[in-house]
DOMAR-714964 format. One line per 2 residues: number of its first residue (from 1); their letters; for each residue x, y negated, z negated of N, C-alpha, C, O. Coordinates in steps of 0.001 Angstrom, whole numbers, plus 500000, padded with zeros to 6 digits. Each point is the difference from the previous one (the first is absolute). Layout:
N
NUM) a) X Y Z X Y Z X Y Z X Y Z; ...
***
This chain:
195
1) mi) 100019 171491 556868 501074 499895 499155 501346 500056 500729 500533 501020 500436; 499949 497683 499631 501325 499855 500566 501493 500109 499039 500138 499216 499061
3) td) 500563 501446 501143 500720 500369 499232 501827 499067 500597 501000 499805 499309; 498812 499922 501816 501197 499703 501086 499578 498661 500493 498924 499910 500591
5) in) 502023 498762 499173 499874 499025 500611 500060 499921 501320 499291 499403 500809; 501902 501463 499342 500085 499883 501734 498836 500543 500739 500051 499646 501178
7) ll) 498986 501040 498564 498830 500458 500607 499079 498804 500128 498940 500395 500485; 501030 498021 499225 499418 499247 500205 500343 499015 500766 501194 499701 500016
9) dl) 497860 499540 500816 500707 499279 501036 500188 498716 499094 498948 499656 499462; 501998 499666 500287 500580 498988 499477 499558 498498 500941 500427 498913 499612
11) dk) 498792 501179 501486 499359 499179 500467 498734 499613 499963 499624 498935 500489; 499307 502231 498693 498950 499926 500083 499114 499057 498302 500619 499915 498939
13) ky) 498510 499748 501172 499220 499415 498916 499980 500871 498867 499706 501129 500392; 500483 498837 498337 499567 501184 499169 499240 499140 498637 500440 498919 499609
15) sy) 498454 501713 499814 499222 499391 499173 500254 500625 498734 500819 500904 500162; 498848 498996 498756 499920 500363 498910 499937 501209 499706 500801 500646 499324
17) ad) 497590 499937 501515 499441 501335 500098 501450 501131 500338 500293 501009 499357; 500453 498394 501893 500830 500714 500130 501036 499908 499113 500263 501101 499516
19) yl) 500427 498008 500084 500841 500369 498756 500185 500462 498839 500939 500124 499213; 497291 500254 500866 499471 501095 498652 500445 501462 500356 500071 500902 499165
21) tw) 500244 499242 502276 500077 500993 500538 501513 500569 499998 500284 501121 500422; 500396 498208 499192 501747 500196 500370 500284 500575 498705 499392 499797 498949
23) qf) 501680 500999 501272 501179 500737 499040 501336 499827 500272 500631 500972 500416; 500084 497646 499378 501369 499877 500611 500622 500467 499197 499491 500366 498941
25) qe) 501665 499748 501294 501203 499455 499017 500381 499136 499557 500369 499665 498874; 499494 499605 502729 500557 498383 499660 498748 499342 499388 498868 500482 499954
27) kl) 501476 498535 499666 499222 499054 499662 499614 498588 501104 500820 499338 500636; 497916 500517 499334 500041 498817 501285 498534 499062 499288 499098 500195 499185
29) el) 501409 498681 501767 498322 498961 499681 499365 500112 501435 500460 500469 501041; 498275 498918 498656 499443 499967 501088 499618 498591 500280 499013 499529 499435
31) ik) 501763 499691 501476 499511 498271 500326 499180 499933 501133 500364 500678 500961; 498408 498528 499169 498733 499927 501142 500395 501204 500667 500267 499856 501193
33) gk) 499865 501649 498184 499837 500769 501307 501259 500736 500176 500045 501188 500319; 500788 498203 499503 501165 500694 500578 501075 500484 498698 500145 499393 498939
35) if) 500627 502020 501530 500577 500439 498452 501509 499545 500387 500664 500172 501022; 499693 498979 497370 500914 499839 499789 501035 500739 498822 499713 499864 498811
37) km) 501384 500845 501560 500433 501320 499416 500417 498886 498894 500390 498875 500315; 499483 501566 498400 501008 499208 498997 501468 500530 499826 500385 501131 500295
39) sp) 500442 497748 499120 501420 500475 500156 500111 500991 498792 499261 500115 499022; 502057 500678 501381 499986 500651 499115 500145 499839 498519 499612 498959 499469
41) ap) 501044 502225 499676 499409 499379 498558 500860 498898 499570 501171 500107 500365; 498528 498864 498948 500086 498700 499852 501659 500331 498960 500344 500805 499134
43) st) 500159 498272 501453 501643 500043 499119 499929 499959 498352 499001 500019 499281; 502155 499930 500423 499927 499875 498749 500004 498549 499606 499685 499828 498822
45) th) 500600 499046 501884 499652 498879 499703 498604 499513 499800 499583 499377 499023; 499633 501060 502227 498772 500037 499933 499186 500381 498793 499210 499249 499427
47) qr) 501099 502165 500200 499254 500386 498906 500352 499166 498867 499191 499323 499366; 502381 500777 500350 500113 499212 498408 499042 498178 500355 499299 499514 499112
49) is) 500833 499967 501883 499042 498975 500021 498262 500267 499730 499221 499277 499379; 500586 501661 501131 498716 500482 500026 499625 500256 498380 499096 499359 499464
51) rk) 501605 501531 499900 500013 500282 498547 499866 499006 499149 499130 499907 499134; 502068 499036 501190 499958 499030 499452 498410 498908 499688 499403 499521 499036
53) lt) 500462 500526 502647 498539 498909 500209 499224 500569 498977 499716 499310 499021; 499786 502209 501097 499301 500394 499508 499610 500128 498179 498942 499868 499385
55) gi) 502530 500461 500157 499662 499769 498743 499434 498460 499720 498923 499840 499425; 501854 499083 501008 499505 498451 500289 498427 499953 499530 499402 499583 499007
57) mi) 500269 501012 502128 498659 499917 500488 498977 500656 498857 499245 499327 499297; 500897 502265 500657 499513 500460 498695 499970 498872 498536 499004 499492 499484
59) nt) 501866 500420 500274 500108 499328 499234 499229 498364 499855 499768 499353 498979; 500015 500378 502186 499062 498674 500711 498445 500408 499752 499280 499561 499102
61) fk) 500357 501420 501944 498865 500633 499973 499431 500730 498952 498857 500440 500122; 501689 499711 499035 499297 501328 498681 499023 499577 499854 498986 500653 500247
63) kh) 500978 497875 499217 498594 498926 499690 499479 499562 500771 499477 498930 499692; 500360 501437 501415 499551 499275 501028 499056 501109 500924 500296 501145 500341
65) sc) 498362 498007 499948 499022 500850 500847 500324 500681 501347 499322 500900 500496; 501918 498506 500095 500743 500202 500894 500264 501338 499941 499832 500544 498908
67) el) 500720 500417 502447 500647 501525 500211 500928 499762 500642 499886 499770 501204; 501670 500216 497960 501337 500450 500945 500034 501749 501158 499907 501110 499478
69) fi) 500195 498743 501570 500146 501080 500495 501378 500028 500656 500417 498955 500498; 500289 502099 499542 500883 500340 500448 500224 501030 500891 499412 501022 499648
71) ap) 501449 499134 501749 499855 500414 500784 500811 501534 499540 500929 500231 499227; 498218 500654 501661 499303 500183 500589 498641 500182 499642 499429 500855 499322
73) fd) 500101 497914 501431 498440 499714 499725 499342 499029 501273 500098 498799 500255; 499224 502285 500370 499362 499435 501306 498825 498902 499598 499100 500091 499166
75) vr) 501242 498851 501730 499245 498677 499964 499420 500199 501752 500619 499935 501062; 497700 500367 498573 499571 499734 501476 499398 498460 500118 499022 499538 499411
77) ll) 501997 499712 501673 498835 498506 500083 499087 500125 501236 500098 500786 500942; 498978 498236 498822 498873 500100 500380 500091 498675 500916 500552 498973 499603
79) dk) 498861 501156 501641 499626 498469 500720 499012 499277 499731 498830 500325 500202; 501754 498070 499061 498986 499324 499297 499214 499652 500613 499243 499165 499505
81) kk) 500509 501321 501989 498949 499193 500981 499087 500675 499976 498939 499507 500382; 501083 501768 499204 498703 501016 499879 499333 500542 498654 500470 499504 498976
83) sk) 498828 501141 500911 499688 500517 499085 500578 500914 499380 500359 500910 500748; 499959 499274 497862 500086 501176 499611 499619 501306 500137 500726 500927 499642
85) ld) 498269 499210 500813 498851 501309 500385 500491 500084 501358 500361 501069 500493; 499659 497888 500087 499744 500227 501589 501654 500184 500247 499979 499585 501158
87) qe) 501026 500639 498677 501332 500323 500589 500459 501450 499779 499653 500767 499101; 501147 499429 501848 500796 501204 499861 501559 499073 499595 500388 498924 500454
89) iy) 500144 501835 498704 501262 499594 499865 501474 500386 500247 500458 501055 499564; 500340 497976 501216 500941 500475 500878 500865 499481 499405 500993 500145 500714
91) tv) 499296 499299 498365 501478 499795 498979 500100 500342 498699 499405 499291 499189; 501383 501891 500329 500310 500191 499088 501683 499634 499583 500924 500208 500786
93) iq) 499207 499367 498197 501377 499372 499710 500393 500401 498456 499082 499989 499179; 502328 500389 500361 500450 500564 498555 501069 498518 499584 501202 499955 500260
95) pd) 498179 499169 499201 500842 498744 499498 500548 500831 498640 499463 500844 499283; 502151 498375 500698 500777 500498 498842 499010 499935 498880 499542 501010 499465
97) lc) 500146 497772 500204 499061 499693 498787 498724 499384 500355 499674 500048 501187; 499526 499360 497944 498794 499792 500449 498822 499503 498932 499750 500774 499076
99) vi) 499622 498153 500995 499102 500007 498510 498747 499908 500637 499864 499645 501171; 499270 500654 498112 498434 500006 500760 498985 499701 498645 499742 500822 499120
101) cd) 499843 498005 500952 499278 499652 499321 498099 500760 499952 499408 500419 499006; 500192 499528 502137 498673 500426 500437 500130 501288 499725 500408 500748 500889
103) en) 499261 499771 497792 499629 501723 500199 499054 500547 500849 499889 501225 500033; 499375 498036 500696 498985 500758 500886 501037 500469 501203 499973 501025 500680
105) ki) 500932 497881 499341 500735 500804 501432 501255 500939 499751 500918 499904 500816; 499247 501271 497811 500165 500653 499968 499435 501205 499932 499107 500219 499182
107) de) 501386 500817 501757 499290 501750 499405 500905 501062 499666 500715 499827 499013; 499356 500966 501470 500730 501488 499753 500910 500083 501112 500947 500754 499772
109) rg) 499056 498656 501458 500770 499928 500889 500910 498824 500248 500680 499790 501005; 499208 499441 497844 500501 498519 500397 499219 498753 499826 499027 499854 499261
111) ai) 501362 499523 501288 499122 498424 500109 500092 499951 501279 500877 500214 500838; 497382 499264 499143 499789 499578 501524 499354 498500 499673 499186 499633 499152
113) ga) 501721 499483 502165 500040 498675 499585 501161 499322 499332 500610 500626 499134; 499751 498165 501182 501351 499030 499615 500464 500303 498740 499213 499355 499308
115) pd) 501457 501137 500015 500413 499444 498753 500349 498556 499828 500467 499217 500827; 499153 500566 497711 500462 498645 499644 501335 499307 500384 500061 499075 500810
117) lv) 501120 501513 498462 501575 500072 500220 500522 501527 500877 499689 501187 499895; 500956 498279 500704 500932 500988 500796 501503 499774 500036 500296 498807 500074
119) ie) 500695 502015 499893 501651 499690 499292 500683 501197 500772 500085 501079 499413; 500442 498782 501969 500561 500645 500940 501703 500002 499540 500453 499010 499426
121) il) 500314 502030 500842 501125 499744 499567 500735 500464 501296 499752 501116 500457; 501108 498089 500120 500361 500326 501355 501240 501205 499623 500403 500203 498854
123) sp) 500038 500455 502255 500585 501536 500595 500987 499325 500930 499926 498834 500389; 500980 502026 499906 500540 500190 501327 498448 500622 501138 499058 500650 499546
125) gn) 501038 499066 501417 498931 500621 500295 498267 499728 499879 499089 500641 500524; 500868 498412 498768 498531 500044 499625 500024 498471 500404 498852 499688 500319
127) sn) 502029 499216 499793 499880 498703 499802 498886 499309 501371 498872 499508 500032; 501842 500699 500634 498954 499851 501120 498084 500091 499837 499145 499152 500254
129) ke) 500754 502096 499280 498752 500290 499795 499645 499046 498824 499033 499255 500162; 501387 500717 499130 499832 498849 498356 499608 498600 500335 499048 499286 499684
131) mk) 502072 500557 501107 500063 498585 500323 498996 499379 501063 499480 498888 499914; 500331 502113 501182 499201 499615 500916 498417 500650 499925 498966 499334 499948
133) yk) 501116 501811 500059 498359 500890 500183 499185 499864 498498 498814 499685 499915; 501990 500592 499031 499452 500067 498685 499678 498608 499601 498959 499878 499355
135) fd) 501833 498869 500939 499951 498411 500279 498641 499812 500110 499191 499585 499170; 500611 500925 502436 498596 499617 500639 498716 500249 499623 498945 499373 500104
137) ly) 501544 502255 499181 498750 500916 499402 499377 499661 498464 498870 499893 499524; 502116 500030 500118 499473 499110 498517 499473 498610 500167 498974 499673 499404
139) ee) 501607 499565 501300 499335 498704 500365 498444 500193 500714 499002 499391 499617; 501028 501432 501317 498445 500266 500622 499062 500471 499090 498794 499784 500123
141) ag) 501750 500906 498889 499010 500828 499291 499682 499028 498693 498969 500160 499346; 501771 499068 500411 499723 499013 498617 500884 500681 499015 499340 499909 498965
143) vl) 501465 500552 500819 501198 499664 498894 500155 498690 499780 500173 499075 500794; 499737 500950 497901 500031 498867 499054 501817 499472 499998 500466 498927 500385
145) ey) 500053 501945 499194 501500 499454 499817 500681 501515 500958 499324 501003 500228; 501720 498858 500082 501090 500455 500616 501541 499888 499667 500671 499052 500406
147) wi) 499752 501787 498970 501506 499779 499824 500832 500976 500596 499999 501196 499710; 500775 498196 501212 501003 501147 500340 501385 499724 499656 500537 498932 500292
149) vn) 500053 502019 499090 501428 500258 498886 500771 500818 501607 499612 500840 500812; 501895 498154 498957 500749 500484 500744 501348 500224 499242 500802 499073 499883
151) pa) 499409 502027 499662 501198 500526 499272 501351 499865 500584 500922 500347 499262; 499325 499297 501705 501252 499871 500830 500245 498540 499920 501134 499523 499996
153) dk) 497829 499812 499943 500371 498436 499746 499867 499794 498417 500410 499025 499371; 499229 501592 500350 499053 499766 498185 499129 498597 500217 500353 498901 499571
155) tv) 498582 501336 501093 499319 499168 500098 498382 499940 500322 499720 500688 500982; 499486 498842 498594 498310 500171 499836 499595 498894 500828 500432 498857 499849
157) fi) 498664 501520 501102 499146 498822 500604 498558 500354 499478 499647 501121 499634; 499563 497724 500392 498382 500326 499694 499601 499089 500544 500428 498851 500107
159) yi) 498301 501885 500443 498806 499271 500640 498819 500159 499338 499561 500977 499394; 499902 497755 500831 498397 499937 499480 499059 499929 500892 500266 499191 500888
161) lk) 498881 501264 499206 498681 499579 500716 499353 499013 499806 499541 499841 498868; 500193 499131 502202 499216 498497 499832 499472 500170 501278 500608 500147 501060
163) en) 497952 499809 498681 499214 499787 501149 500660 501465 501467 500348 499909 501177; 499570 500783 498231 500248 501048 500993 501427 500435 500611 500262 500875 500826
165) qf) 500625 498163 498445 501222 500083 500603 501290 499962 498879 500021 499299 498989; 500879 501494 501388 500984 499885 498922 500949 498621 499961 500496 499480 500999
167) ig) 499610 500166 497978 500859 499281 499748 500987 500058 498995 499928 500286 498805; 501390 499249 502220 501188 500425 499216 500737 499553 498897 500643 499000 500323
169) mh) 499573 501394 498247 500504 499507 498994 502007 499744 500559 500646 500361 500984; 499708 498794 497665 501359 499572 500607 500810 501782 499253 499933 500611 498933
171) pl) 500654 499550 502209 500774 501133 499765 500760 500149 498337 500524 499121 499315; 499327 501997 500471 500865 499956 498523 501294 501016 499815 499947 501164 500397
173) ie) 501067 498349 499046 500882 501127 500064 500934 500398 498478 500417 499127 499239; 499704 501779 500633 500828 500834 498986 499839 499261 498234 499664 500463 498910
175) ed) 500808 498110 501617 499831 499420 498910 498946 499074 499690 500106 498947 499371; 498856 501565 501145 498724 499018 499707 499085 500669 499028 500157 501121 499517
177) ni) 498673 497876 500215 498962 500816 499363 499048 500449 500998 499935 499348 501042; 499251 501753 498790 498409 500253 500923 499106 499844 499086 500110 500068 498776
179) qs) 498928 499702 501929 498701 499208 499212 498784 500798 501076 500376 499737 501142; 498544 500982 498916 499164 500350 500716 499224 498794 499937 499990 499421 498914
181) kl) 499250 500009 502194 499056 498707 500042 498967 500577 499655 499414 499314 499162; 499785 502112 501189 499308 500368 499560 499670 500690 498611 498942 500070 499374
183) fp) 502175 500357 500394 499995 500398 498034 501149 499395 499548 501104 500513 500182; 498745 498501 499278 501132 498923 499590 500726 500573 498937 501102 499564 499667
185) el) 498183 501670 499616 500452 500545 498716 501263 500878 500609 500903 500320 499227; 499153 500061 502145 501011 500698 500968 501311 499226 500205 500376 499781 501152
187) df) 500535 499676 497511 500854 499155 500178 500952 500853 499396 499806 500502 498893; 501786 499792 502159 500996 500471 499577 501393 499476 500636 499963 499213 500945
189) kl) 501151 501195 498571 501131 499188 500422 500514 501315 501535 500244 501160 499671; 499821 498542 501441 500058 500950 501073 501897 500691 499469 500350 500920 500740
191) es) 500420 498807 498458 500720 500677 500183 499489 501232 498738 500722 500992 499896; 498564 498943 499575 499623 501048 499567 499453 501432 500885 499913 501194 499715
193) if) 499819 498076 501352 499782 501572 500632 501402 500213 501088 500270 501102 500477; 500271 498060 499712 501327 500236 501133 501021 500738 499006 500657 500934 500460
195) n) 499496 498713 498286 501151 501060 499345 499543 500746 499371 500697 500850 499445
***
């Protein structure tokens, strides 16, 4: 069991099996075997937006077979080109919010496989990871809908997976109504999460 992240070689490729042996104070994610430290505790604005989204989504999904999960919640992403049984896992991420409809993807350690909907809230220090690395990961893994919430600009970007590629919808601003393409009942005024 390793308790000090400084004892690890950050250039090495690590697996989920390695991840399970770590007992760090810092929160981290494993992206294709590389360690990414998570930002320090989210800002108050990030927390408020997350709480408001959670409330809206709890109401939306309370009579739905799909389940909402909120960070910290480990999502282990698989390589779609390999059999689930034949692969070692090298990616463990913690989306701010995610919805999973296939109960077979859920176990006591979190989820294994792509959520149906992922929502990430940008914070200073994590924007590059959310916009570049996670965008590519979620697309490759088969996430059907991905929202990027930008508190600084009070905007939301929605990407829908079509033929294994994310297609961006029109950017939404605070005055707009937002509606999920995957879950049309998830429909609300954006200002309700930003104010």
